[in-house]
C-alpha positions as CSV (number, residue, x, y, z in Angstrom):
1,M,9.6,14.5,-13.0
2,K,5.8,14.3,-13.6
3,T,4.1,13.1,-10.4
4,T,3.1,9.5,-12.3
5,D,6.9,8.8,-13.1
6,Q,8.0,9.8,-9.1
7,I,5.1,7.0,-8.2
8,R,6.0,4.1,-10.5
9,Q,9.9,5.0,-9.1
10,Q,8.0,4.4,-5.7
11,I,6.3,1.0,-7.0
12,K,9.6,-0.4,-8.3
13,E,11.5,0.8,-5.0
14,H,9.1,-0.7,-2.4
15,T,8.8,-4.4,-2.8
16,V,5.6,-4.0,-0.6
17,I,4.3,0.0,-0.5
18,L,0.8,1.1,1.0
19,Y,-0.6,4.9,-0.4
20,M,-2.5,5.8,2.9
21,K,-4.1,8.4,4.8
22,G,-1.4,9.3,7.5
23,T,1.3,7.2,8.6
24,P,1.4,3.2,9.8
25,A,1.5,5.2,13.7
26,E,-1.1,7.6,12.8
27,P,-3.5,6.9,10.0
28,K,-6.2,9.6,9.7
29,C,-9.1,7.2,8.2
30,G,-10.6,3.9,9.3
31,F,-9.4,2.0,6.1
32,S,-6.0,3.2,6.4
33,A,-6.1,1.7,9.6
34,K,-7.7,-1.4,9.0
35,A,-4.9,-1.6,6.5
36,V,-2.0,-0.4,8.8
37,A,-3.3,-3.2,11.2
38,A,-3.3,-6.2,9.0
39,M,0.0,-5.4,7.1
40,S,1.8,-5.0,10.7
41,S,0.0,-8.0,12.1
42,T,1.9,-10.1,9.1
43,G,5.2,-9.4,10.2
44,F,6.6,-7.7,7.6
45,D,8.3,-4.4,6.8
46,F,6.5,-1.8,4.3
47,A,6.8,1.1,3.0
48,Y,4.0,3.8,3.3
49,V,2.9,7.3,1.3
50,D,0.8,10.1,3.4
51,V,-1.5,10.8,0.9
52,L,-2.8,14.0,2.9
53,A,0.9,15.3,3.1
54,S,1.4,14.6,-0.5
55,P,-1.7,16.0,-3.0
56,R,-0.3,15.0,-6.5
57,I,0.1,11.5,-6.1
58,K,-3.0,11.6,-4.4
59,E,-4.6,13.3,-7.1
60,A,-2.5,10.5,-9.7
61,L,-2.2,8.0,-8.4
62,P,-5.4,6.5,-9.0
63,E,-4.1,7.0,-13.0
64,V,-1.2,5.0,-12.0
65,S,-2.7,2.3,-10.6
66,D,-6.2,2.5,-12.0
67,F,-7.8,2.4,-8.7
68,P,-9.9,4.7,-7.4
69,T,-9.6,4.7,-3.9
70,F,-7.4,4.9,-0.6
71,P,-5.5,2.6,0.9
72,Q,-3.5,1.1,-1.6
73,L,-1.6,-1.7,-1.3
74,F,1.2,-3.2,-4.0
75,I,3.8,-5.4,-3.6
76,N,5.6,-6.1,-6.4
77,A,4.8,-2.8,-8.7
78,E,1.2,-5.1,-8.8
79,I,-2.0,-3.1,-7.5
80,I,-3.5,-5.5,-4.7
81,G,-5.9,-3.5,-3.7
82,G,-7.4,-1.6,-0.6
83,S,-8.6,-2.5,2.7
84,D,-11.6,-5.0,2.4
85,I,-8.9,-6.3,-0.1
86,I,-6.6,-6.9,2.2
87,E,-8.0,-8.0,4.8
88,A,-10.1,-10.9,2.7
89,M,-6.3,-11.7,1.4
90,L,-4.9,-12.0,5.0
91,A,-7.8,-13.9,6.4
92,S,-7.0,-16.6,3.8
93,G,-3.5,-16.4,4.3
94,E,-2.9,-15.3,0.3
95,L,-1.2,-12.3,1.6
96,M,1.1,-14.3,3.9
97,S,1.8,-16.4,0.7
98,M,2.4,-13.3,-1.2
99,L,4.4,-11.5,1.3
100,K,6.7,-14.6,1.7
101,E,7.5,-14.4,-2.4
102,T,9.0,-11.2,-2.0
103,T,12.8,-10.3,-1.2
104,I,11.9,-8.6,2.2
105,T,13.0,-11.0,5.5
106,Q,11.0,-10.7,8.2
């Protein structure tokens, strides 16, 4: 399977997925830490991929998402953006609205 196909499969399988540096328990950059803090504050579960542990995914993801930096949040197979966008959407209430529309249960 090509890496881009693998990424598309992950995005399809997980309603909410965060591609980040490190893990939610141990983020490896400040932007990933901010994204995890914002997502954790919502109370919704989310999948994640540590792009530092998966260099092929780190290299191929911008081609799939057309978004150049990490972290990258996808909800319902749609790129949402990075930590600044996630934080802004959390502050405006838009992130909670999107998450409530997913099939994930709190």
